[in-house]
N, C-alpha and C positions, 0 to 999 in steps of 0.2 A: 259593828252591829250589822246583821243581815239586811236590815231595812235600808241602810245607807247606800246600798248599791243602786237604788232607784234614783238617787239624787245626781242627776247629770249624765248618766250613762246613755240614755236614749239621745239626748242632745249631742253628746260626744260622738255617738255613732253617726248621726245625721251630718254633723260638721265634718267628720273625717271622710265620709263618702262624698259629700258635695264639694268640699274645698281642698281635700288632701289626697284624693284618689284612693281613699280607704286605708291609708297607711297605719291608722290607729286601731284597726279592727282586731289585730292580734293582742294589743294591750287591753282592750275591752274584754276580750275572751279570757285573758289571764285573770282578770278580776273575778269573773264568775268561777273560774277554775279554783281560785283560792277559797272561795266560799264552799265549793263542793268538797274540797280536800280537808277543810278544817271545821266546818259547821255541822256536818251531817251526823246524825245519830245512826250508827250502823244497824241498830236493832229495828228501827222504824222506817228509815229512809227519809225522815223529816229533818228540818233544819233548826238548830238551836238559835236563840235570838242573838247571841254574841259569842265572841271568841277572843281570848287574850293570848297572844303569842308567848308572852313571858310566863304565863300560868301562875302569876304572883298576885294578881288583884283579888280582893276578898271574895268575889262571887265566882271565880273561875274554878273549874274542876282541876285538881292538881296534876292529873294525868293527861287530860285532853285539852285543857284550857277553855272549854266551852262553859257557857252560863247554864244554870239549872233548868231553864224552862223553854219549851217549844211553844211559841206564841203564834197564833194564826195570822194576825195582821203583819207581823214581821215577815213571815213566809209569803203572804199575799203581795207585799211590796216587791219582794224578790221575783216572784213569778210574773208580775206585771212588767217589771224591767226586762226580764228575760224574753217574754213574748213580743215586747215592743222592739227590743234591740235586734231580734232576728229579722225584722223587716229590712234591715240594712246590710245583711250578709248575703252575697250572691250564693247561689246553690253550689258553685264550684269552689267556694272558699273553704280551705281545710278545717276551719273552726265552725262552719255552719252546722255540720252534723253533730259535732261535739255539743254545742249549745242546745240543739234540738233534742239530743239525748238527755241532757239535764232536765229539760222541760218534761219530757215523757216520764222520766224516772220519778220526779217529784209529783206529777199528776197521778201516777199509779199509786204512790204511797199515800196520797191524800184520800183516795177512794176508800182505803181501809179504815180511815178514821172519820169518814162522813157519817153523821148521825142518820138514823132512819128517816128523819125529817128532810134530809138532803142538805143540811147545814153543818157548820163546824163549830166546835167549842173554843172558848177563849184560850185555854190550855189544850192544845189540839189533841195530844195523845192520851189524855186522861179524862175522858168524858164522865167517869163515875166519881171523880174527885169532888169532895164536899164543896158546894157553892159554885162550882164551875158552871158556866152558862153558855148558851148558844150566842155567838157574837156576830153582828151584822157586817162590820167593815171587812174583816178577814174573809167572811163567807162571800161577800160581793166581789172581792178581789179574785178569789178562786174562780167564781163564776165567769168573770171577765177573762181570765187567763185560759180557762177551759174553752170558752166560746171563741175567742180570737185564735187560739191554737188550732181549733177545728176548722174555723173559717179559712185560715191561711194554709192548712195542710200540714202544720207542724205536729198536730196531735190527730189521732184517729177520729173519724167523723162522729162516733158515738159520744164523744165528750160534749158535743153541743146538746145532744138530747139530755144528757145528765145535767148540764147547766140549765136547761130550760125547766126541768123539774125542780131544781134547787131554787131557781128564781121565783117560781110560783110559791114555793114554801117561804121564801124570803118575804114576799108580799104579805102572806098570812101572819108571819111571826113578828115582823118588825115595822111594817108600814101602818100608820094610823092617820086617819083624816079627822081633823079637828072641826069645831063648830063653825069655823070660817071657811071650811072647805079646803084647807091647806094640808099638804102632805107632810108627815113627820116620820123620821126614822128614829126608833127608840133603842135604848140599851146598848149604845156603842161604847166600846172599851175606851177608858181615858188614855191620855198619853202616858207612856211608861218609859223608864230608862234604867240605867244601872250605875252603881257607884254614887259619887257625889256626896253632898252633905246637906241633910242627913243621908246616911248611906242606904242605898237601895240594893238589897241582897239578891234580887232576881229569883226569889223563891216562887214556887207555884202560887202560894198564898198571896204574895205581893201582886201578882197579875190578876188574881181573882177578886181580891178585896177592894180594889180601887173603885171609886165612885163612877158608875156608868153615866153616860151622857146621852141626851136626846139631841138630834139634829147637829151632831158633830160634822164639821165640814169634810172630815175624812170619810165618814160613813156615807154622807150624801153624795160625794164625788164618786166613790166606788160604786154606789148604786146606779148613778146616772151613766157611768162608763159601761157597766155591765148591760144595762138596758139598751143603750145605743148599739153595742156590739151584737146583742141578740137579735136586733132588728135588721141586721144585714143579711 
């Protein structure tokens, strides 16, 4: 799954730079390269949630091995991992520009599917799909990646301006203050997966029809990270 690349890659990068003189940086880049080679939808430039090398599992496209749905939060985790890992690549490392190129390619593709509100839908590439909805955790992750990418010079500076407008809309769309004066983030995508028992088919409808959550730790964390990065 595309989201799994965030689990440990930043820590791996820090470890290999600080304790191994960076010998693992090629291996980390290879993992991103595998995602780019196998998860991308050539039509949109966006990433599918999952890929099966055997192309045999029930949710897999028999020709490409990809799952059926492009999920905003899955891509959000990938972009966060990518922009954070780049911090550990020296400018003269041969894979630095490669990874930076991946970030720019995906950021550009996401602009095409940004809603007029400045936010992104749960199923990213199908905003008109019945019951599809603007989703906070994925949107906040994109805001974070756009902002940090611009702050660090990995992305053009205009991405921070885009992120600022999206963040303002995020506040209007998803942030509620209750009677106790406490902040709440509403309508966060539930946890989703593929396969298993009962079998999860990865259809667009599966992602859309799950019960949304308020104050999911994933949504809250993404919101806080994006706010902190915008404040730099």
